[in-house]
N, C-alpha and C positions, 0 to 999 in steps of 0.2 A: 424508455421503451423502444421496441424495434418498429421500423416502418413495415408496411404490408401493402400488398397489391390484391385487390379483389376483383374477380369477374362477377358482376351482379346480373343475374337473370331475372328481369322483371316480367316479361312475357317471352314466348318463343320467338317473337320477332323484335323484341326490345332488350338488348343485352349491352351493358355499359361496363366501363372500367372505373375503379375507384382506387385512387392512390392515397394512402394515409401516412402522415409522417410518423404517427405512433398508433400502436394498437389500441383500440377502445377498451376501456376497463370494464365494460358491461354489454350485454346484448341490447339493452335499452339505449344506450349511448350509440351503438352501431346503428340501430333502427332510426334514431334521430338524424344522424349523419346521412343515411340513405334517403330519408324523407326529404331533406333539404337539397341534396344533390340531385335527385331524380324527380323532384316535384310530385311525390306520391301523396294523395289526399284520401287514403282509405286505410283502414286497419289491416294489418298483416302480420305474419310470423316469418321467420327465416329458416331456411334449411341450408345445410353445407354438405359439400361432396366429400365423403371420407375415403381416403386412399386405402385404408385397411380393408374396405369392403368393395373394392373395384370401382370407386367413384360413386357408389349409391348415395342417395340424399338422405340425410338425417335431420331431425328437428334441432335447431340451434337453441338450446336452453341455458347453456353455460358458455360464456365467452372463451374459457379455456379449452373448449372442444374445438374451436376454430383453428385449422391448421396455421402454422407459422408461415410468415413471408408471403406465400401466394396461396389463394384459395378461391373456390367457386362457391358463391352462395346464391340462393334462389329466393325471391320475394313470393310468398304465398298469401294471396288474398284471404282474409278471414271469412268463413262462411256465416251467412246470416240466416240461420234456421231458428225460428222462434221456439224456445224451450217451453215457455209457458203458453199452452194452447188455450187458456182462458181468455186471452186477448185476441184470438182469431175471430174475424167477423164472418159468421155463417149466413148472413142475410142474402149474400150473393148466391149461395147454394139453394136457398129456399125459394128464390125468385124464379128459378127455372120451372116451367110448367111441364106437365106430362105431354102436352100437345106438341111442344117443340122437340121432343125426343121420341114422338110416336114411331118415326121410321127407324130408330135404332133397335137393335136386337138386345140391348142391355135394360135391365130393370132399374128404375130410378126411385130413390127415397129422398124426400125433402126433409131437411132438418132446420131448425131455427136455433138461435142462441139460447132460447129458453128450454130447449129440450135437454134433458139429462140423460145419463146412460141407461137408466131403467126404461124411460119412454122410448128410446131408440131400440132397446132390445125388444120391447113390445112390437114395434113397427116391423122388426126383422122376422118375428115369429110368423110363420105361415107364408113367408115369401118364397120359400122353396117348396115344390110339390113333393108329396110323400113318395110318389112313384114317378120315374121319368120314362116316357115312352121313347123307345129307339125305333127309328123308321126302318122299314124293311129295305134291305140292300139286294142288289142283284145276286144271283146265284154264284157268280164268280167271286164276289167279295165275301160272301158268307163262307165259301170254302177256304178263303185265306184266313178269315178269323177263326 
């Protein structure tokens, strides 16, 4: 296999060089090398700069997409967005009292983990007025509108 040089962008302020005697055979093997070399302790994906598109970054899913000899790759931390919302703890939301938000101009609805969609829908009904009153404006502004 051919040796390769990689510019590894971990963060905007943390960029390193990686010299490999031979090209990794898979993206996972490259990730293992990067983990060991740069002491990364979080889940991440890799992107590479593609010269065919002016150096734009693309997800590296196939090691054969990685340019030969010299390449720039970027470490992208995996997002941790919960996909299963049934595990979300709503007790923090329901503990807020209306007194603590009395100065706020926003309406508040408290929900608990035992609420289901139907009961939430019931709470939302009637929370908006049928008719909204628009305050009188000065004559100058009324002409503009």
